[in-house]
N, C-alpha and C positions, 0 to 999 in steps of 0.2 A: 733572337728568341728571348722572351721575357721569362722571369723566374717562375711564374705559375705554369706556363706551358712546359718549361723544362722539368718542373716537379712532376707534372702529369706523365711525361715520358718515363721518368725514373720509376714512378709508382707502378707503371705497367709491367715491370720486371718483378717476378717473384724471387727476390733476392734472399729468401730463406733457403734457396736451393743453389748449390755450387755452380751449376751450368748457367743459370740465369744471372747469377751474380757476376760471372765472368763476362756475359754479354752486356750487362749494364756498365761494367767497368770499361769495356771496349767503346761503348757509346760515349761515356764521359771523356775518355782519352781523345777520341775523335773530335768531340765538340771543342775541347781546348786547343788541340793541334791546328784545327782549321781557323782558329783565331790567333794564331802565332804565339801561343803560350807554350813555353818549354815544358815538356812532360817526360817523366820517367816512370817506368813500371817495374815494381819489384814483386817477388813471390814470397808468400809466407804460408807454409803448409799447403801449397797447391792453390792458394787463393791470391788474387791480384791486389796489390797495394799501389795507389796512384800518388805521385808527388808532382807538383807543378810549381814553377817559379815565376814571379812577376816583380817588376820594379828594378831598382839598381843592383849593382854587384856588392855595394857596401852600404852600411847604415844599420839601424836597429832592425832586427828580424822578428816579424810577427807571423805566427803560425795559425792558419785557419784549418781546424781539424774537424772532420766529420766521418760518419760511417755510412756505408751503402747497404749493409745487411739489415734485415728485418726479422722479427719473430714470425713463425708460421701463421697462415690465415687461410680462410676459405677462398676458392678461386675468384668469386665475384668481388672480393675485396681488392683484387689487383686490377680492377676496371674502375679507375678513378672517375668521380662525378662531381659536379659543381652544383651547390644549392646556395643561392645568394652569395655571401662572402666566404662560404666554406668550401674548401677542397677536401673531399672525403675519400678515404681508402687507406689500406695498409701502408704505413710509412709516411703518411702526410705530415704528422706531427713529430714522429720519431724515426728518422729525421730527414726524409728526402726533401721536404719543403725547405728546411734550412740549408741542406746540401745544395739544392738548386740555386738558392740565393747567394751562397758562398761562391759557387762556381761563377755566377754572373759578376759578383763583386771582384773576383780575381781579374777578370777581363777589364772591369771598370778602372782598376788601379794600375794596370800594366804600364801606363805611360808616365806615371809620376816617378820622380827620381830621388826620393828621400828615404823611403822605407822599403825594406825588402819584405816581400810577402811570399810565404811558402804554404801552398795548399796541400793538405794531406787527407786522403780518403782511404779508410781502412775497411776490411771485409769481415771483421769478426768481433765487433763490439758486443753483439748480442750472444756470442758463443758461450756455451757452458764450460768450455775449456779455459778455466780461469788461470791456469798455470802457464799458458803459452799464448799470449796476445801479441798481435803485430805491433801495437802501439808501444809496448815495453821494449821491443827490439828497435823500433824507430827512435825512441827517446835516446837510446844509447848510441845508435849509429848514424842517425840522420838529423836529429833535433838538438844535439848538444850545444849548438851555437845559438839557439833561440833565446830571445829576450822575453817573449810573452806568447801565450797561446789562448785561442778562443775555441772551445768545443761547442758545437752547435746544438746541444741538447735542449729540450723544451724548457723555456723559462718565462714565457709570456712577455718577452721584450724587457725583462729585468736582468740585471747582471748577477749571476749566481756566485756569491762570494763564499758560500759554504755548501757542502753536501754531506749527507749522512754516510757513515762507514758501512761496510758489508761484513756480516758475520754469517757465513753459510754453513749449516750444520747437517750432518746425517746422524740422526738420533735413533738408537735401537731401544725398543720397549719390550720387556720380557713378560710373558704370561705363563700359563700352564696348559699343556695339551690335554685333550680329552676327545672321546668319540663325538662326531658331529650330531649324533642322535641324543646325546646327553650333555648339552653345553653347560648346564649348571654344575657339572663336575670339573669344569676347566675355568680358566681365566683368559678370556679372549684378548690377545695382544693388540688386535686391530682396533677393537672398541676402546681398549685401554689407552691406545695412542692418542685418540681424540681427546680423552680426558687430560692426558699429559700436556698436549698442546694448549688446551685451555688454561692449564696451570701456568705454563710458560708465559702466557699472555698477561697473567696477573702478578708475576714476580716483581720485586721492588724496582729493578732496572726499567721495567716497562712503564712506570709511572713518573719517570723523570722528564724534565723539559729543559730547554735552553732558550736563548734570546730569539732564535729564528725557528725553533721547532717546538711543537706542542708535546711531542712524545716520539719514542722510537716506533718503527714499523715492524710488524711481526706477521709473517705469512707462512701458512702450511702449503707448500707448493707441490709436493708429491708424496705418495705413500705406497709402500710395498709390503704385503704381508700374506701369510698363508702359503702352504705347499701341497695341500690336498683338499678336495671338495668335502670329504667326510670327516674332517678333523678340526677341532678348535685350535686356531693358530696360537703358537707359543712364542713367536718372534714377529716383530713388525718394525720396519724401518721407515722413517719419514724424513723428508727434506724440509728443514725450517730455515727460512730466509729472514734474517734479522738485520734491519738497517738501524744502526745505533748512532747516538748523537756525538758530536764533537765534545770531548771531555769525558766521555764514558770509558770505563776500563773494561776491555774485552775479557780479561781474566776474571774480573768480578762477575760479569754476566755468566761466564761458563761455570763458575763455582755455584751460582744460584741454580743453574739447570742441573748440574751434577748432583746436587743435594736432593733432587726429586727421587722417590723410590722407584726401583726397577728400571732405571734409565741409564743408558751408556751412550756417550758421544763417540761415535766410531770414525768420524771424519770431520775436519774443521778447516774452513778457509776464511781468512780475514783480509780486508782491505781498509786502510785507514780513511777517516773522513777527509774531505777536501776543504781546505781553509786557505784563503789568500788575503793578503793585507788590503784593507779598504782604502789605504792611503797611497798605494802604488800609483805612479803617474800613468801607467798603462790602464789600470782599472778606472782611474778618474777620467782619462780621455775617452774611454768607451762609455762611461756613464754620461758624460757631456754630449756625446754623439747621439744618444738615444733619448735623453731626458726631455727634449722638446716635443717628442711624439707620444709620451706616455703620461699617465697620472701617477702622482706619488713619487716616493724615493726609489730611484733605479737600483740602488744597492741593497734593497730590503728583502732579498730573497735567499732562502736556503732550499736546496733540492732534496726531496725525499729519496730519489734514485741516485745511484752511483754512476760514474762514467769513467772514460779513459783519462779525464782531466787529472785524476789522482796520480797516474803514472808520470805525468809531466811535472806535477807539483813535487813528487818525491825525488825528482832529479834536480830540484832547486830552481825550477823555472816557474814563475808565476803564471797561473792559468785560471780561467773562469769558464763557467758554462753560460751560454747566451744564445737564446733561440727565439723563434716567433711565437705568436699566440695560437692556441688551439686546445685540444683536449682529447681524451680517450685513447692515448697511446697504449698499444698492446690489447686494445679492446675492439669490439665489433663495429663501432661507429667513430673511429679515429678521424680527426679533421684538423685542418690548419686554416687560419684566417688568410685569405688572399691579400687583403690590405696589409696585414702585418708582414707578409713576405716582402712587399715593396719597402716598408719601413725598415725591416731588418737589413735588406741589401743596402739601402742608403746609409744606415747607421754604420755598417762595416766600412763603407767607402769614406764616409765623413771621419770616422775614427782614424783611418790610415792617413788622410790628408792633414788632420789636426795634430797628430802625435808628435811631430818634430817640435812644434811650439811648446807643447806640454812638457816634453823632456827638457827643453832649453830652460823653462821656468824652474826646473828642479836641479839645475847645476850645469847645464850646457855640455860641451864635448868632454869625453873622458869619464862620464859617470858609469857606475857599475852597480849591479844588483846585489842587495844584501837582504836575505830572508823575504824576497818578494817586494822589497821596496828599493829605493834608489839612494845611494850614498855618494 
């Protein structure tokens, strides 16, 4: 089965739902096992985590990390279709296309005897439960011996050496209640919330930039307000999703928001930006593996979105985001380039085969990792 056909099969499962997620995991497990790939299944909060091993018992350990869950979509989006070079449907770009190519690459490198490859497929990367992710558990219990990890998030075949951090806020805006027939006597907290959000968009932190990012990302993702039809609402809560830049101080951002009148931050979650050394031999080997197939510098990308790669990085293991070409993830016309899936699969395989020589150039046997580089 080639990577496009496998991606189509995976996209047919509505893996925003636990039951179909389990069915998709069963399919992946069966696909690997029938090709003599050693597979283990773990459970995390009732959802399946897949781990597979390929290659020798010793040597540098590379982790290929992906997620099988998707955000919700309409039923027709789980019927993938092909238009020219585009495979279209929910999960095509984020990230069942990459996942399919990774699964095929694991099979492709199974017979080589110099690099250990561990495939990890998690069920909850898209989950709103930011405090209990399976990748965080895996990093502690299953990936502590890893030397490098590739997370297959969308990067258009560039190696993502940076990603924005996450600052997720629940912001409460206060107004003044009044009877619904006399709204001019009150101060509508719902309407006021929109004004507060627009002010957040113009705060000083929002105008900062870095070498790979033009600006932070700020999204009003959800709003809750009002408790009666005939009442001017005096409380409104909104979820604000801020993706901040490497080097920005979250406390400084929070101070700017707290300084707005009639605003209280009632809940806050933060995840650090992802940054990996561009001189790591693992990163350079991956760059070389894909450079012949793309235009421009392969290390020139920073991702606006966050991913599980940060969990690996925070454990001291260098990790990058690297995925195929496409667009529209989380949107109605999500697609991935079929040609890029072929290139992506080949780049992963070429990376594994070329890695021992790259490591030997940087010091040979006995080298160890220091801050994502080799010493």
